[in-house]
N, C-alpha and C positions, 0 to 999 in steps of 0.2 A: 504494500499499500504506500511505501514511502515515495515511490516513483509516480504515484497518482496525485495530481494537483487539482483536478476538477473531477468530481464524482456526482452523478445524479441517478436516481432510481425513481421512476414513475413521477417525475416532477411535473406538477400541474398548477395552472393559474386560471382562475375563473373570475370573470366580471359579471355578476349576476348570473344569468342563464348562458352566457357565452363563454366557451372554453377556449382561451387564447393559446394556452400551452397544454397539451393532452398527453400526460403520462410518458414523458420523454425519459430515456435512460441512456447514459454514455459515460465514458471516462476520457480524460485527456492527461497525457503524461508530461513529465518534466522535460523542458527543452523542445517540445513538439510545436510544430506550426499547424494549428488546427483550423480548417476552414469551416465556417458555419454559415451555410447558404440557405436561401429560401426566397421566394417571390414576396412582393408586398402583401402583407396580411397573413404571412405564413406563421408568425408568432416568434420569429428570431430575436426581435428587439425586446419583446416582453421576457423572453428566456434569459437574454443577456442582462437585463435589469435585475433579475432575481439573482443571478451569479455574482453580480457586482454588489450585492447587498442593499439595492435601492428599492426592492419590492419584495414583500413576503409571499412565499408560495401558499396556495390554498391547500395543497396536499402533496405527499411525496417526500423524497429526501434529497438533500444536496450539501456537498461540502466543497469549499474552495480554499486552498492553501491550508487545509486541515481544519477549517472552521465551518460550523453549521450555518448555512445561509438563512435559516429561519430565526435563529437566536443569537448569532455572533456577527452581525452585520458590520459593526465598527472595527472588529478585528480583521475582517476581510478587506475593508477599505484601506487599512494601513499597509496591506501587503500586495496590493495590485496597482497597476497603472491603467489609465484609461485615455483613449483618444478617439474623437469623432470627427467626421467631415465637417459638421456644422459648428461645433464649438470646443476649442481646446485651449486657445490662448486669449489673452486680454489684448485687444487691438490697441487700446489707449496707453498700454504700458510699453516700456523699452524692452529690448530683447533680454538684457541681463535682469531686469526687474521681474519679467515673467518666470525666468529660471529660479530666481531667489524666492519668489512667492510660492511656487509649487514645491520647492525643496523644503521650505519652512513648514508648509502644511504637513509634509510627511515626516517632520521632526528631525531633519538633518541639522547637524551642527554647523555654525557659521564658517568655521575654518575649512571644513569639508566642502561646504557649498562653494566658497571662493576658489578653492583649488580645482574642483571638478568643472566649475564654469569656465575657467580658462582653458582647460583641456578640451572641453566640449566645443567652445567657439573655434579653437584651433582646428580640431578635427572637421568641423563643418565649413571651415574657411569663412567664418562669420566674424572674425575679430574686428574688422572695420565696421560691422553692423551692431557692435555691442550696445551702442547708445541709440540706435534707430528705433523708431516706433514700430511695433509689429505691423500696424496697418500699412506701412510703406513697403513692406516685403512682398515680392511675387508669391503667388499662391503656392508654388512648389517649395519655395524656401520656407513658407509658413509651415507646410505639412512636415517637412523634415525636422524642423525646430520643435514642432508639436510632439512628434514621435520621440525625439531625444529627450524632451522634458518629461514625457510620460514614463520613461525608464531611467530617469536621472537618479532615483533612489534605489535602483536595483531591486525591482519588485520580483516576486516569484512568477507572477502572471501579468501580461499586459493585454487588455481588451481593446481591439481596434475595430471601430464601427465605420466601415466604408472609408477608410483612410485616404484612398487615392482618387476619390471622386473629383473629377474636373481637372486633374492635372495631366500634363502631356506625357507621352509614352516614355521619353527619356527619364523624366523625374520619377515615373512609376518604377522604372527599372532600378534607379538608384535607391528608391524607397524600399524595394524588396531586398536589395543588398544589405541595407541596414537591418531589416527584419532577420535575415539569415545570421548576421553578426550577433544580434541579441540572442537568438536561439542557440547559437554556439556557446554563449556564456551561461546557457542553462535557464534563460528566461523563456517561459512558455508563452506562445503567441496565439491568442484566440481572436480570429479575424473574420469579419463579414465583408463581402464584397459583391458587387454586381457584375464585375469583370470576370467572365468565366476562364480567361486565360490565366488569371491569377490563381484560380483554384488548382491549376496544374502545379503551382509552386508549393502547395501545402503537402505535409506529410500524409494527413488524412483529412477527408471532407465529409461532413454531414449535410444532408439536404432535407429541409423541413417542407412539409406540405400540409396545409390546414391544421397546424398546431402539433403535428406528429413528425418524428423523424422517419422518413421513408427510405433512406439510404445512408450508409456510413461505411466508408473504406478508404483505401488509398485511391488516388485518381486513376492509376493504372487498372486496378481491379474493377472500379466502377465502370470504366469504359468497356472492359472485357464482359462484365456482367450484362450491360445494356447493349452490347454489340455496337458501340459508338466510337467514332473517330476522335471526338473531342469531349471535354467536360460541358461544353455549351450544349451538345446533343443530348447528353445525359440529363442536364438540367431541364431542357425543354421537354423531354419525354415524361419526366416526373411533374413538372409544373402544369402540364395539360390536364392532370387529374384534379387540380385545385378547384374547389367549389366557392371559395370566398376570396376577396381582395379588400385592400384598405380603401 
């Protein structure tokens, strides 16, 4: 169990009579890049919110970084990173201020923050942009900075919610290089994406349909199982069964 950083069994979330997440069960291992896919309305965002300690499940079990998602949400929040396409950085703060803010929230010491900030800015070639407002950065730069900030405190798991939406192909390639580097350091990457070519980069992929996980395996095995040439074909064949949408 030490190698399992996310565990769910029959995890369910209901809103009144509507079942958004319907008895899903899966495990994610340390250092794994796990793709969590599904069409709009499939339930993946609701599931991710439960795993991040932001929503309490209606029933079922779940543990993240060793903590119960129903009773130990604050412990989970301290040990994960999170980045979304829509909101990750404060646009009206400078680059270094964003880094310091998030590092402080996660309880890092001032000396460590200053040392790691310099290293990060050098690595990203952002040294000249240290005092720039985030709002002035190109989108691709913002996304690379946001990802770096989300793992600045070396979390056990980072949740990425459509992190490459709207960026150009070259920036997406660079972003995935950063994801692989994080995984090599033992950080588990839990990622949602609408780009099916990115699903090919994951160690394993799950695909949700109408609140349930209808497929879960490596990209190669899923393509073999569905006699498909690409993950896009696999996704389309499963998504056709969907009865609901957002």
